[in-house]
N, CA, C and O atoms as a MOPAC input file, in Angstrom:
PM7 MOZYME 1SCF
protein

 N    138.09600 1    34.30500 1   238.86400 1
 C    137.75000 1    32.91600 1   238.64700 1
 C    138.70100 1    31.99600 1   239.41700 1
 O    138.28200 1    30.97400 1   239.95900 1
 N    139.96900 1    32.36300 1   239.46000 1
 C    140.93000 1    31.54600 1   240.18200 1
 C    140.61500 1    31.53800 1   241.67800 1
 O    140.76800 1    30.51300 1   242.34300 1
 N    140.17700 1    32.67600 1   242.20300 1
 C    139.80600 1    32.75100 1   243.61800 1
 C    138.61000 1    31.84700 1   243.88800 1
 O    138.53900 1    31.20500 1   244.93700 1
 N    137.67900 1    31.79300 1   242.95700 1
 C    136.50400 1    30.92800 1   243.09100 1
 C    136.91800 1    29.46500 1   243.21100 1
 O    136.45000 1    28.75700 1   244.10300 1
 N    137.80100 1    29.00800 1   242.30800 1
 C    138.25800 1    27.62100 1   242.36600 1
 C    139.09200 1    27.35600 1   243.61500 1
 O    139.00700 1    26.27400 1   244.19800 1
 N    139.89200 1    28.32700 1   244.02900 1
 C    140.68600 1    28.16000 1   245.24100 1
 C    139.77500 1    28.00300 1   246.45400 1
 O    140.04000 1    27.18500 1   247.33500 1
 N    138.70300 1    28.78700 1   246.49500 1
 C    137.73000 1    28.67200 1   247.58300 1
 C    137.06200 1    27.30000 1   247.56900 1
 O    136.86600 1    26.69300 1   248.62100 1
 N    136.71300 1    26.81200 1   246.38200 1
 C    136.12200 1    25.48200 1   246.27400 1
 C    137.09400 1    24.39500 1   246.73500 1
 O    136.68300 1    23.42300 1   247.36900 1
 N    138.37500 1    24.55700 1   246.42100 1
 C    139.38800 1    23.59500 1   246.86300 1
 C    139.45500 1    23.57600 1   248.38700 1
 O    139.51700 1    22.50600 1   248.99300 1
 N    139.44400 1    24.73800 1   249.00100 1
 C    139.49400 1    24.81600 1   250.46400 1
 C    138.26700 1    24.13900 1   251.08000 1
 O    138.39100 1    23.38600 1   252.04600 1
 N    137.09600 1    24.40400 1   250.52400 1
 C    135.86600 1    23.79700 1   251.03600 1
 C    135.92100 1    22.27400 1   250.87100 1
 O    135.56800 1    21.53800 1   251.79200 1
 N    136.35700 1    21.80900 1   249.71300 1
 C    136.45700 1    20.36500 1   249.47400 1
 C    137.47000 1    19.71900 1   250.41800 1
 O    137.24700 1    18.61200 1   250.90800 1
 N    138.57300 1    20.40500 1   250.66900 1
 C    139.57300 1    19.87000 1   251.59700 1
 C    139.02100 1    19.79700 1   253.01600 1
 O    139.29200 1    18.83500 1   253.73500 1
 N    138.25900 1    20.79000 1   253.42300 1
 C    137.65600 1    20.77100 1   254.76300 1
 C    136.61000 1    19.66700 1   254.88900 1
 O    136.49700 1    19.03100 1   255.93700 1
 N    135.85000 1    19.44100 1   253.82700 1
 C    134.87800 1    18.34400 1   253.83100 1
 C    135.60600 1    17.00800 1   253.94700 1
 O    135.18500 1    16.12400 1   254.69300 1
 N    136.70700 1    16.86900 1   253.19600 1
 C    137.51100 1    15.65600 1   253.27500 1
 C    138.03200 1    15.44500 1   254.69000 1
 O    137.97800 1    14.33200 1   255.21300 1
 N    138.52800 1    16.49000 1   255.30100 1
 C    139.04200 1    16.40500 1   256.66300 1
 C    137.94100 1    16.00600 1   257.64300 1
 O    138.16200 1    15.16900 1   258.51800 1
 N    136.77000 1    16.59500 1   257.50100 1
 C    135.65800 1    16.28700 1   258.40300 1
 C    135.24000 1    14.82300 1   258.28500 1
 O    134.99700 1    14.16200 1   259.29500 1
 N    135.15600 1    14.31900 1   257.05800 1
 C    134.77500 1    12.92200 1   256.85400 1
 C    135.85600 1    11.99600 1   257.40700 1
 O    135.54500 1    10.97800 1   258.02500 1
 N    137.12000 1    12.34100 1   257.18700 1
 C    138.22400 1    11.53300 1   257.69000 1
 C    138.21800 1    11.46200 1   259.21400 1
 O    138.35500 1    10.38200 1   259.79000 1
 N    138.06000 1    12.59700 1   259.85600 1
 C    138.05300 1    12.63000 1   261.32100 1
 C    136.85200 1    11.84600 1   261.86200 1
 O    136.98100 1    11.10800 1   262.83900 1
 N    135.69800 1    12.00600 1   261.23500 1
 C    134.51500 1    11.25900 1   261.65700 1
 C    134.74500 1     9.75900 1   261.52700 1
 O    134.38900 1     8.99600 1   262.42500 1
 N    135.33700 1     9.33600 1   260.41800 1
 C    135.61500 1     7.91800 1   260.21400 1
 C    136.62400 1     7.37400 1   261.20600 1
 O    136.45100 1     6.27200 1   261.72500 1
 N    137.67400 1     8.13300 1   261.47500 1
 C    138.68900 1     7.68800 1   262.44000 1
 C    138.09800 1     7.58800 1   263.83800 1
 O    138.35800 1     6.62200 1   264.55600 1
 N    137.30300 1     8.57900 1   264.22600 1
 C    136.67500 1     8.53100 1   265.55000 1
 C    135.69800 1     7.36000 1   265.65800 1
 O    135.61000 1     6.71700 1   266.70400 1
 N    134.97200 1     7.08500 1   264.58300 1
 C    134.04400 1     5.95700 1   264.59800 1
 C    134.80400 1     4.64900 1   264.75600 1
 O    134.37500 1     3.76900 1   265.50300 1
 N    135.92700 1     4.51200 1   264.06100 1
 C    136.72400 1     3.28800 1   264.17500 1
 C    137.35100 1     3.16700 1   265.56800 1
 O    137.46300 1     2.06500 1   266.10600 1
 N    137.75300 1     4.28500 1   266.14100 1
 C    138.37600 1     4.25400 1   267.46300 1
 C    137.36000 1     3.86400 1   268.54000 1
 O    137.69700 1     3.13800 1   269.47600 1
 N    136.13800 1     4.33400 1   268.41300 1
 C    135.11100 1     4.03600 1   269.41000 1
 C    134.53400 1     2.64300 1   269.23300 1
 O    134.12400 1     2.00200 1   270.20000 1
 N    134.50500 1     2.17300 1   267.97700 1
 C    133.91000 1     0.86700 1   267.72400 1
 C    132.40800 1     0.93800 1   267.84000 1
 O    131.81900 1     2.00600 1   267.67200 1
 N    131.78900 1    -0.16900 1   268.12200 1
 C    130.34700 1    -0.18700 1   268.32700 1
 C    129.54000 1    -0.31000 1   267.05400 1
 O    130.07200 1    -0.57800 1   265.97700 1
 N    128.24800 1    -0.10900 1   267.20300 1
 C    127.30200 1    -0.28000 1   266.10300 1
 C    127.52300 1     0.73700 1   264.97300 1
 O    127.46700 1     0.38200 1   263.79600 1
 N    127.76900 1     1.98700 1   265.33400 1
 C    127.99400 1     3.01100 1   264.30000 1
 C    129.19500 1     2.64200 1   263.44200 1
 O    129.14700 1     2.79500 1   262.22100 1
 N    130.26200 1     2.16500 1   264.05100 1
 C    131.45300 1     1.76800 1   263.31200 1
 C    131.13100 1     0.62600 1   262.35300 1
 O    131.53800 1     0.66000 1   261.19200 1
 N    130.41300 1    -0.37300 1   262.82300 1
 C    130.08900 1    -1.51700 1   261.96300 1
 C    129.25900 1    -1.10400 1   260.76200 1
 O    129.43100 1    -1.63300 1   259.66500 1
 N    128.35800 1    -0.15700 1   260.97400 1
 C    127.46000 1     0.23700 1   259.88800 1
 C    128.04900 1     1.30200 1   258.96700 1
 O    127.73400 1     1.31100 1   257.77600 1
 N    128.89000 1     2.19600 1   259.47600 1
 C    129.24600 1     3.39100 1   258.71200 1
 C    130.72300 1     3.54200 1   258.34800 1
 O    131.03900 1     4.39400 1   257.51700 1
 N    131.64000 1     2.76800 1   258.91800 1
 C    133.06500 1     3.04400 1   258.70500 1
 C    133.47500 1     2.89600 1   257.24500 1
 O    134.18200 1     3.75700 1   256.72300 1
 N    133.04800 1     1.82200 1   256.56900 1
 C    133.40400 1     1.65800 1   255.15900 1
 C    132.79100 1     2.75700 1   254.29800 1
 O    133.43900 1     3.27300 1   253.38700 1
 N    131.55000 1     3.10900 1   254.58700 1
 C    130.87700 1     4.17400 1   253.83900 1
 C    131.60000 1     5.50300 1   254.01200 1
 O    131.77100 1     6.24900 1   253.04900 1
 N    132.02600 1     5.79900 1   255.23700 1
 C    132.73700 1     7.05500 1   255.48900 1
 C    134.08400 1     7.09900 1   254.76100 1
 O    134.46700 1     8.14300 1   254.23300 1
 N    134.79500 1     5.98500 1   254.72900 1
 C    136.09600 1     5.97800 1   254.05400 1
 C    135.92100 1     6.08500 1   252.53600 1
 O    136.73900 1     6.71400 1   251.86400 1
 N    134.86700 1     5.47900 1   251.99400 1
 C    134.58400 1     5.65200 1   250.56000 1
 C    134.22900 1     7.10300 1   250.25600 1
 O    134.66500 1     7.66100 1   249.24900 1
 N    133.43600 1     7.70600 1   251.13500 1
 C    133.06900 1     9.11300 1   250.96900 1
 C    134.30400 1    10.00300 1   251.04400 1
 O    134.40000 1    10.99500 1   250.32200 1
 N    135.24900 1     9.65100 1   251.91500 1
 C    136.49500 1    10.41200 1   252.01300 1
 C    137.27800 1    10.35200 1   250.71100 1
 O    137.80800 1    11.36800 1   250.26100 1
 N    137.35700 1     9.18100 1   250.10500 1
 C    138.08200 1     9.02800 1   248.84800 1
 C    137.42700 1     9.87400 1   247.75400 1
 O    138.12200 1    10.52000 1   246.96900 1
 N    136.11100 1     9.86900 1   247.70100 1
 C    135.39200 1    10.67400 1   246.70400 1
 C    135.63300 1    12.16400 1   246.93800 1
 O    135.90000 1    12.90800 1   245.99500 1
 N    135.53800 1    12.59700 1   248.19300 1
 C    135.76200 1    14.01500 1   248.50800 1
 C    137.20100 1    14.42100 1   248.19300 1
 O    137.44400 1    15.53100 1   247.72100 1
 N    138.14600 1    13.53300 1   248.45000 1
 C    139.54500 1    13.82300 1   248.15200 1
 C    139.76500 1    13.92600 1   246.64600 1
 O    140.52400 1    14.78000 1   246.18700 1
 N    139.11300 1    13.07000 1   245.88100 1
 C    139.21600 1    13.13100 1   244.41600 1
 C    138.64700 1    14.45100 1   243.89200 1
 O    139.23600 1    15.08400 1   243.01500 1
 N    137.51500 1    14.85400 1   244.42700 1
 C    136.91400 1    16.13000 1   244.01700 1
 C    137.85800 1    17.28600 1   244.34100 1
 O    138.02800 1    18.19600 1   243.53000 1
 N    138.46300 1    17.25200 1   245.50900 1
 C    139.39500 1    18.31100 1   245.90500 1
 C    140.60000 1    18.35900 1   244.95700 1
 O    141.04400 1    19.44000 1   244.57200 1
 N    141.11600 1    17.20800 1   244.58800 1
 C    142.26900 1    17.18400 1   243.67700 1
 C    141.90900 1    17.66300 1   242.27500 1
 O    142.69400 1    18.36300 1   241.63500 1
 N    140.72300 1    17.28900 1   241.79700 1
 C    140.28500 1    17.75200 1   240.47900 1
 C    140.09500 1    19.27100 1   240.48700 1
 O    140.50900 1    19.95600 1   239.55200 1
 N    139.47800 1    19.78600 1   241.52700 1
 C    139.29800 1    21.24500 1   241.64600 1
 C    140.64700 1    21.95000 1   241.73200 1
 O    140.83200 1    23.01800 1   241.14700 1
 N    141.58600 1    21.35500 1   242.46000 1
 C    142.91800 1    21.92900 1   242.56100 1
 C    143.60400 1    21.97300 1   241.18700 1
 O    144.23900 1    22.96800 1   240.83800 1
 N    143.47200 1    20.90100 1   240.42100 1
 C    144.05900 1    20.86200 1   239.08100 1
 C    143.43500 1    21.92400 1   238.17100 1
 O    144.13900 1    22.58700 1   237.41000 1
 N    142.11900 1    22.08100 1   238.25400 1
 C    141.44000 1    23.10800 1   237.45900 1
 C    141.91500 1    24.50400 1   237.88900 1
 O    142.16600 1    25.36700 1   237.04700 1
 N    142.03500 1    24.71400 1   239.20400 1
 C    142.48200 1    26.01300 1   239.70100 1
 C    143.88200 1    26.33400 1   239.21200 1
 O    144.19000 1    27.49400 1   238.93500 1
 N    144.73600 1    25.32400 1   239.10000 1
 C    146.09500 1    25.55500 1   238.62400 1
 C    146.12400 1    25.84100 1   237.11800 1
 O    147.02000 1    26.53400 1   236.63500 1
 N    145.15000 1    25.31000 1   236.38400 1
 C    145.10800 1    25.55200 1   234.94100 1
 C    144.52400 1    26.91500 1   234.59000 1
 O    144.84200 1    27.48200 1   233.54400 1
 N    143.67800 1    27.43600 1   235.45600 1
 C    143.05700 1    28.73000 1   235.19400 1
 C    144.06300 1    29.82600 1   235.47000 1
 O    144.55000 1    29.96600 1   236.59200 1
 N    144.37000 1    30.59100 1   234.46200 1
 C    145.32600 1    31.69100 1   234.61000 1
 C    144.59800 1    33.01800 1   234.42800 1
 O    144.09000 1    33.32500 1   233.35000 1
 N    144.55900 1    33.79100 1   235.50100 1
 C    143.95400 1    35.12100 1   235.40700 1
 C    144.91100 1    36.15800 1   235.90100 1
 O    144.58700 1    37.34600 1   235.90300 1

């Protein structure tokens, strides 16, 4: 069970990283995509980061 949660933490962290990199690249390039999506991407990053931290906390509480 601990391995399952650890795997979920890794996946959530990678999703967070992907959203962060996409948002940073959008802001760096500017343009229409940045105007429409940058705030949405950063909000999505915060949500993904929260999910990763909650999963990490659960993984630390599970003792097997």
